[in-house]
Residue, then its C-alpha position, 0 to 999 in steps of 0.5 A: m491431503k490438501n483440498k482441491f476445488d474444481k469448477g463444479v465446486l466454485l459454480e455451486f458455491l456461487k449459485r448458492i450465494d446468488d440464490v441468497i443475495d438480492y443485489q448485484v455483484t461482480v465476482i472476478s476469479v483470479g489466479g489458479t481459480a481463474l485458470g480453472l475456469f479457463n480449463a487450464k487445470p483441474f482446479s486449485e488448492d483454494i478459491d481466490l475471488a475479487y468482488i465489486t459491489n456496493r454491499e461489500s460487507a454483506f457479500d463477504k459475510c454471505a460468501r463465508e456463511t455459504a462456504a461454511k455450509l458447503a464445508i469449504p474451509e475458511k483458510d481455503l477461501h480468499l475474498f478480496s474487494s477489487t481495491e484490495m486485489a489491486a493493491l495486492t497484485n499492483i495491477p490497478d486495472f485488472a477488473n476492467r481487463a477481466a473477461d465475462f465467464k460464459g459457462a454459467a449464468f446467475k441472477h445477481i452475480n456477473l462472473k468474470v475471469m482475470d486476464l491471462y496476462d494479468i494472471i502471469i504478472s501476478k504469479v511472477k510477482r510472487f513466484d513460489r512453487r505453485d505459481i511456477k507450476d501454474l505458469s508452466t501450465v499457462l505457457n504450455q496451453f495458451e499462446i502468450r505473446e512476449g511483446w504483449l506480456d512485456k507491455r503489461y510488465d512495463f505498465v505494472m512496473r510504473v504503478y508498482q509500489d512494493y519492493k521492485p527488485d524482487f519483481i524485476r528479478n522474478y520477471q527476468l528469471f521467468k523469461k529466461l525459463y520460458k523463453h522457448l514457450l513465448k511467441 
């Protein structure tokens, strides 16, 4: 059975990190982890976080040590600097668009959640089985405006540096599959 990480596990993980560090860090939940904080799904098979701090290696080390203490398998913890996440998703402004998470307060951690439109774009880019399931969840629970989504897609296409034909095909298929759910 695969591990499941609910909101409580994530918040406890971050609380423990917050208790140890003495510097500021912005942590942005992305993908399925962000959907868990949006209460769109019980949670995720892994924990995906981007972070912004001037102490990147110290934060990464602390997060991995904390995960080990909480028995979170290393293979299920995905940590990315904001630069790495921007390169991975091809969404360079994702951190600026992330919203503050209001469900928890920390001394040193500013917890944010990835914008829903950016979550959709990042999941369409990869478009595997889990992404398709998450896309269905998002579109069934949130009002997603097709025009706004198209604007995000157009922006990402202008900055996209990887193999575009796959992304173009995935986006067209996504819109065909979910046309009835887009507003």
